[in-house]
C-alpha positions in Angstrom: 102.3 92.7 74.1 99.0 91.6 75.4 96.2 94.2 75.4 92.7 94.5 76.9 90.6 97.2 75.4 87.0 98.5 75.7 85.8 101.6 74.0 89.3 103.1 73.6 89.1 104.4 70.0 90.6 107.8 71.0 93.9 106.2 72.0 94.3 102.5 70.9 95.6 103.3 67.4 98.4 105.4 68.8 99.1 102.8 71.5 99.5 99.9 69.1 101.5 101.9 66.5 103.8 103.2 69.2 104.7 99.8 70.5 105.1 98.2 67.1 107.6 101.0 66.4 109.2 100.5 69.9 110.1 96.8 69.3 107.0 94.8 69.9 106.6 92.1 67.3 103.0 91.2 67.7 100.0 92.2 69.9 97.5 89.8 71.4 94.3 91.8 72.1 91.0 91.2 73.7 88.2 93.5 72.6 85.7 93.6 75.4 82.3 94.5 73.9 83.5 97.8 72.3 80.9 99.9 70.5 83.0 103.1 69.6 85.2 101.8 66.7 87.9 100.2 68.9 87.1 96.8 67.3 87.5 98.1 63.8 91.0 99.6 64.7 92.1 96.3 66.2 90.8 94.4 63.1 92.8 96.7 60.8 96.0 95.6 62.6 94.9 92.0 62.6 94.5 92.1 58.8 98.1 93.4 58.5 99.4 90.5 60.5 100.4 92.6 63.6 97.7 91.5 65.9 95.9 88.4 67.2 92.3 89.4 68.0 90.0 87.8 70.6 86.4 88.9 71.1 85.0 88.8 74.6 81.3 89.6 75.2 81.1 88.7 78.9 79.3 91.3 81.0 81.8 91.2 83.8 85.5 92.0 83.3 88.0 89.3 84.4 91.3 91.1 84.1 93.5 88.5 85.7 91.9 85.6 83.9 92.1 87.3 80.5 95.6 88.5 80.9 96.6 85.0 81.9 94.9 83.5 78.8 96.6 86.0 76.5 100.1 85.5 78.0 99.8 81.7 77.8 98.7 82.0 74.1 101.7 84.3 73.4 104.0 81.8 75.0 102.6 78.7 73.3 101.2 79.7 69.9 103.3 82.7 69.1 106.6 81.6 70.7 107.1 84.9 72.5 110.4 85.6 74.4 109.0 88.4 76.6 105.5 89.5 77.3 104.3 93.0 78.2 100.8 92.9 79.8 99.2 96.2 78.9 96.0 98.3 78.9 95.1 100.6 76.0 96.1 103.7 78.1 99.7 102.6 78.8 102.8 103.4 76.7 105.9 101.4 77.6 109.0 103.6 77.2 112.4 101.9 77.0 115.3 103.9 78.6 117.4 103.6 75.5 117.4 101.7 72.2 114.1 99.8 72.0 112.0 97.5 74.1 113.6 94.6 72.3 117.1 95.8 73.0 116.5 96.6 76.7 114.9 93.2 77.4 117.6 91.3 75.4 120.1 92.8 77.9 118.4 91.1 80.9 120.6 88.2 82.3 119.0 84.8 81.7 118.4 84.0 85.4 115.9 86.8 85.7 112.4 86.4 84.3 110.6 89.4 85.6 111.4 93.1 85.0 109.4 95.8 86.6 108.6 99.2 85.0 108.1 102.5 86.8 104.7 104.2 86.6 104.5 107.7 85.1 101.0 109.1 85.7 99.8 111.9 83.4 97.2 114.2 84.8 94.0 115.1 82.9 93.9 118.5 81.3 90.9 120.6 80.1 89.5 119.0 77.0 89.6 121.4 74.0 88.9 118.7 71.4 92.6 118.1 70.5 94.4 114.8 70.6 95.1 113.6 74.1 98.9 113.5 73.7 99.0 117.2 72.6 97.2 118.3 75.8 98.5 115.9 78.4 102.2 116.8 78.8 102.3 117.0 82.6 102.8 114.1 84.9 102.8 113.7 88.7 106.2 113.8 90.3 107.0 110.4 91.8 107.5 111.9 95.3 104.4 114.1 95.3 101.7 111.6 96.4 103.8 109.3 98.6 101.8 109.9 101.8 98.3 109.8 100.3 97.0 106.3 100.2 93.9 107.4 98.3 95.8 109.1 95.5 95.3 107.7 91.9 98.8 108.9 91.2 100.9 107.2 94.0 104.1 105.5 92.9 103.8 102.0 91.5 105.4 99.3 89.4 104.1 96.9 86.8 105.7 93.6 85.6 107.0 92.5 82.3 107.9 88.7 82.2 109.5 86.1 80.1 107.1 83.8 78.2 105.8 81.0 80.4 103.0 78.5 79.3 101.9 78.1 82.9 102.0 81.8 84.0 99.1 83.2 86.1 98.6 87.0 86.3 96.8 89.0 89.0 93.9 91.4 88.4 95.2 94.4 86.5 98.1 92.2 85.4 100.5 94.1 87.7 102.1 91.0 89.2 102.5 87.3 88.6 101.2 84.6 90.9 102.9 81.4 92.1 105.7 81.8 89.5 109.1 80.3 89.4 110.4 83.3 87.3 113.0 85.3 89.3 112.4 89.1 89.5 115.1 91.6 88.9 115.1 94.0 91.7 116.3 97.6 92.0 116.6 98.3 88.2 113.7 99.6 86.2 114.9 100.0 82.6 111.4 100.7 81.3 108.8 103.3 82.2 105.2 103.0 81.5 103.4 106.3 80.7 99.8 106.1 81.9 96.9 108.3 80.5 93.8 107.0 82.3 91.6 110.1 82.1 91.7 112.0 78.8 88.3 113.7 78.4 84.9 113.9 80.0 83.2 111.7 77.5 86.0 109.1 77.7 86.1 109.2 81.5 82.3 108.8 81.9 82.2 106.0 79.4 85.1 104.3 81.1 83.5 104.3 84.5 80.1 103.4 83.3 81.7 100.3 81.6 83.6 99.6 84.8 80.4 100.0 86.9 78.8 97.0 85.0 82.1 95.1 84.6 83.2 95.2 88.3 79.8 94.4 89.8 80.2 94.6 93.6 84.0 94.4 93.5 84.8 98.1 94.3 87.3 99.9 96.4 86.7 103.2 98.1 87.6 105.2 95.1 85.2 103.3 92.8 82.5 103.6 95.5 82.8 107.4 95.1 82.6 107.0 91.3 79.6 104.7 91.6 77.9 107.1 93.9 78.6 110.1 91.5 77.2 108.2 88.5 74.1 107.2 90.5 73.5 110.7 91.9 74.2 112.6 88.7 77.3 114.4 90.1 79.9 112.7 87.9 80.7 116.0 86.1 81.7 117.5 89.4 83.9 114.5 90.2 85.6 114.7 86.8 86.2 118.5 87.1 87.9 117.9 90.5 90.5 115.7 88.8 91.3 118.1 85.9 94.4 120.3 86.2 93.6 123.7 84.7 96.3 126.2 83.6 96.6 127.8 87.0 96.9 124.5 88.8 99.5 123.4 86.2 101.6 126.5 86.7 101.4 126.0 90.5 102.3 122.3 90.3 105.3 122.9 88.0 106.5 125.7 90.3 106.3 123.6 93.5 107.7 120.4 91.9 104.6 118.2 92.3 104.1 118.2 88.4 106.7 117.5 85.7 106.6 118.7 82.1 107.1 115.6 79.9 106.5 115.8 76.1 108.2 112.5 75.1 105.1 110.7 73.9 103.7 113.8 72.1 106.9 114.2 70.2 107.2 110.6 69.2 103.6 110.3 68.0 104.1 113.5 66.0 107.1 111.9 64.3 105.2 108.8 63.5 102.3 110.6 61.9 102.1 109.9 58.1 101.6 113.0 56.0 99.9 110.9 53.3 97.0 109.3 55.2 97.0 110.8 58.7 97.8 107.4 60.3 101.0 106.1 61.8 104.1 104.8 60.1 105.5 101.4 61.2 109.2 101.8 60.4 110.7 101.5 63.9 112.2 104.3 66.0 115.3 104.5 68.2 114.9 105.8 71.7 117.5 108.2 73.0 119.8 106.9 75.7 119.6 108.8 79.0 122.2 111.3 79.8 124.0 111.4 83.2 121.6 114.2 84.2 118.6 112.0 83.2 119.9 109.1 85.1 120.4 111.2 88.2 116.8 112.5 88.1 115.6 108.9 87.5 117.6 107.7 90.5 115.7 110.2 92.7 112.4 108.9 91.4 113.4 105.3 92.1 114.4 106.3 95.7 111.0 108.0 96.1 109.4 104.7 95.1 111.4 103.0 97.9 110.1 105.6 100.3 106.5 105.0 99.2 107.0 101.2 99.9 108.2 102.1 103.4 105.1 104.3 103.9 102.8 101.5 102.8 104.5 98.9 105.1 104.3 101.3 108.1 100.6 102.0 107.4 99.9 98.3 107.3 101.8 97.8 110.6 99.8 100.6 112.2 96.6 99.0 111.1 97.7 95.6 112.4 98.7 97.1 115.8 95.2 98.6 116.1 93.5 95.3 115.2 95.7 93.4 117.7 95.0 96.0 120.4 91.3 95.7 119.7 91.4 91.9 119.9 93.5 91.9 123.1 91.3 94.6 124.7 88.2 92.5 124.0 89.8 89.4 125.3 90.9 91.1 128.6 87.4 92.5 129.1 85.8 89.1 128.6 88.2 87.5 131.1 87.5 90.3 133.6 83.7 89.9 133.3 84.1 86.1 133.7 86.1 86.5 136.9 83.7 89.1 138.3 80.8 86.8 137.8 
């Protein structure tokens, strides 16, 4: 697994321990100027031989470049078979056995496997561990028609080791690759916990504000404006799902109760030192009922792709109409003169 982390001390220990138990052999990690203890956690795994640590002090964040560098290092120096490009707030959940077992079952001709996103919603911060509080995720079908939603259906790629691989920003996709993607089967889910508390959220976006520079989409423009105008607390509160909203979301099907990560991390806690054991765990194989529910989510993902394509076509038609309209007007004015 490759990992980029900056000020993620509240989650990175659990994230690394989870994946070492789930079948990852070694982690290649970039610590991007952390000041909250993240670096010390990474160093502790490096001393045990589980992690190859790279320090990066650049002001701006270069996601694609750094993910590419780590993946190539894993392929060449560490002789990796498969590489999982990850962030510190992502947990890769194999649908049976372990990550190693699932990836070993992929036919040789395929070099890219995509995982289905599971977005967990922020809950009121009562000071407890994030996995104990954040046990509700957005149903895959809920935000299909909202292009601005942080929780819309998405995929992220896992790939076979390739010394010449190039990854996109966010490491979601591979660029100019000869690796063949496997389509229509998503044997791994990635559980995503991007917003865990007010302090973490503010720190995250202040870091991104300096790291992204002027490279911001509409959502990050809103974040930038809130930080500049002192209204970030209101923005954060608008994202938090309180008990009433949780009950309403579970009732109407827009939210799903999911305690898998909480339960696994509880089982990995060491009674002796409060840390995590590294003995390996077996993931339960999905039942027929589980597979049926998963098939519905995969179908919703396909619907989301159709919505995205239709939206792009609508935008293209408007642009073509504007160009044609302008051309006809220019021709008419020329003839009238």
